[in-house]
N, C-alpha and C positions, 0 to 999 in steps of 0.2 A: 918206845911209845907204849903207854899203858892202856888198860881196858877203858878207863874213863875218857881218855883222849879219843880212842876209837869210837866209843859211843857218841861223843860230841861231834866227830867228823861225819859219822853216818847220819845223825839227826840233822846236821846242817845241810848236807848234800840233799837229802830227801825233802827237807823243808823248803829248799830253794827251787824244787821242781814244781811245775804248775799243778799237777795232780797228786803231788806228794808221793809219787811212785818212780821207780827206776828199774829198767831192764838190766839184768846181769849179763852184759855183753860189751864188747869193744873196750874203749879206754877205761870205762868205769870198772869192768871186770878185772882188767890188768891192775888198776889201783887197789881194788878190793883184795886181789890175790896177794899183793905186797903187804898190806896191813894185816891180813888175817893169817898169814903164813906162820906167825908166832903160835897159833893155836893148832897147827897141823904138824905131822911128822915129816913133811917135805917142804922144801923152800919154794916150790912152785905148785901150789895146790890147784886142782882142776875145779871146774864150776861146781860139781857135786860136793866136793869137800868144802867149798866156800858156803854152799847152801846149808850143809850140816852144821858148820860153825855158827852161822847166823841163827839157825833154829835153836842151838844149844846155849849159846852165849849172849845173844842179843834179842831174844824173844820179847823182852820187855819194851823195846823201842821199835822193832820192825816185825811185820808179819808178811805173809806171802799172798799176793793177789792171784798169782798163778805160779807154775813151777819155777819160772825164771824172772818174775817181777816182784820186787819187794816194795812195801809201802810203809810209810811212817805211821806208827800207831797214834791214835788220838790220845792226848793226855786227859786223864780223868780229872774232873774238877771236884773240889770238895763241896759238898752240899750241906747246908746247915738247916736244921729244923726251926 
């Protein structure tokens, strides 16, 4: 799985959430660990390692509402004069 596919998955998951946010816990964290492990030195990254990867590699599509809650960034629209 490439970075483009991971970006698409994250955007789709967050877009389907009512508030466009998701807490990094439970089944979602397990899924996230699996897909983000390619960016870490371990096959089973912990939550802090996942947070670090999200901040470094995916800051263009997600930001943090709190320490363990990510949200989908609003897409900026082109404005014409």
